[in-house]
C-alpha positions, -999 to 999 in steps of 0.1 A, spaced: 1 0 -1 13 33 -10 3 69 4 6 98 -21 6 133 -6 2 160 -33 18 191 -21 25 210 -54 -5 234 -51 -1 272 -54 1 276 -16 29 252 -11 48 283 -1 35 316 10 52 346 25 29 345 54 31 310 64 63 297 48 59 261 37 23 250 42 31 214 53 55 227 80 31 251 96 34 246 133 4 230 151 13 232 189 49 220 183 43 197 153 44 205 117 10 202 101 17 174 77 33 153 105 5 158 129 -19 148 100 -2 118 86 11 105 120 -24 102 135 -41 82 108 -55 48 119 -35 31 92 -2 48 99 14 18 115 9 -3 84 30 20 63 68 24 64 87 56 53 93 41 20 56 37 14 52 76 12 53 95 -20 54 132 -17 46 154 -48 62 189 -45 71 218 -69 100 237 -77 100 267 -53 126 287 -32 141 268 -4 128 235 -16 158 216 -3 147 225 33 113 209 27 129 178 10 152 174 39 126 175 64 104 149 45 133 126 41 142 128 79 107 124 90 97 96 66 131 78 59 133 63 25 102 83 13 100 91 -24 98 126 -36 84 137 -70 93 173 -79 73 191 -106 86 221 -124 54 240 -125 17 240 -113 -5 214 -127 -42 214 -136 -50 203 -100 -44 177 -74 -57 148 -98 -26 156 -120 -1 159 -92 -12 125 -79 -9 111 -115 29 122 -114 34 98 -85 15 69 -101 46 57 -118 59 46 -84 30 25 -74 27 -11 -84 -3 -26 -103 -28 -40 -80 -15 -22 -50 -39 -2 -29 -30 36 -30 -41 64 -6 -42 100 -16 -39 120 17 -41 158 14 -28 161 49 -47 192 60 -74 176 81 -66 159 115 -84 128 126 -75 94 140 -107 75 132 -113 55 102 -104 19 88 -70 7 104 -67 -19 76 -79 -6 42 -63 -34 24 -85 -58 41 -116 -38 33 -108 -38 -3 -101 -75 -4 -130 -86 15 -157 -60 7 -147 -53 -30 -149 -15 -26 -135 5 -55 -127 33 -31 -130 45 6 -135 81 14 -138 91 51 -164 118 56 -173 142 85 -205 163 90 -204 198 78 -222 222 54 -194 246 48 -187 253 11 -149 252 16 -151 213 16 -159 187 -10 -191 165 -6 -204 131 -11 -240 123 -15 -250 90 3 -285 73 -4 -293 45 19 -257 39 27 -243 39 -8 -223 69 -23 -240 81 -54 -220 111 -65 -193 137 -54 -188 173 -59 -159 197 -52 -169 228 -32 -206 222 -37 -226 212 -7 -248 185 -20 -252 168 14 -237 172 49 -211 145 43 -178 164 38 -148 148 26 -120 144 51 -94 149 25 -83 112 23 -91 90 -7 -82 53 -7 -84 34 -41 -84 -3 -45 -55 -1 -68 -38 21 -93 -62 6 -122 -91 19 -104 -74 53 -99 -64 57 -134 -97 48 -148 -113 73 -126 -89 99 -137 -97 94 -173 -133 98 -165 -128 131 -148 -107 143 -176 -134 133 -201 -160 150 -179 -138 180 -169 -162 206 -181 -189 195 -156 -165 181 -129 -137 207 -126 -139 235 -101 -126 269 -114 -109 249 -142 -90 227 -119 -95 189 -113 -95 177 -76 -94 142 -62 -129 142 -47 -149 142 -79 -128 111 -89 -154 92 -69 -178 97 -99 -153 78 -120 -150 49 -95 -189 46 -96 -192 50 -133 -167 21 -135 -189 -2 -117 -175 -1 -81 -190 6 -47 -176 34 -27 -176 33 11 -177 65 31 -171 58 68 -180 86 92 -154 102 112 -161 118 145 -128 134 155 -121 157 124 -101 189 131 -99 207 98 -69 230 96 -63 236 61 -88 262 57 -68 288 77 -48 292 44 -78 304 26 -95 327 53 -84 360 37 
């Protein structure tokens, strides 16, 4: 199982906060506080993490921190902004083995609930994707519509329900991810948000490919990423 952490967005570095992943949260960098608390974290070694970053000033400082904190992690460096987190995650897919479960973790919402063994859920329940959710109706989040316990669609920054994505997306394997990515690219006119393709709407592609999507509810969510967008 691999965990891809896309960090190559426009707010990777800001004059106000410095490196977003390293913003201090009570003495712990944001990214470390997020990834370290995941229920499945003990199942991953440092080598299972793939960080996607972008060429910015002082990038060596960030790379050094990531390599010290997650020894043997892999770092993919992009030269420019992409068309959204979907494309940043695609850049890391070359480092994921076929049939290997993959987690996309945006690492800006803290929580410790959720499945502690995603691989077992995929193998025993046959889900195409697992997306932890929490209760909210704020428009800064992405949302899943759930009907009688079944995820039916997803939207980016569109409050179609009170099931907000917790910013973690688990895919059964890279094949499911790639087919969902193609679906979103094909449907980009209706699925993109401000011309950018995000991860959450990929749920629509998973469903269109004939797979069920699980959305376990998370009770202990602490969203912290929205501090970067308050102004």
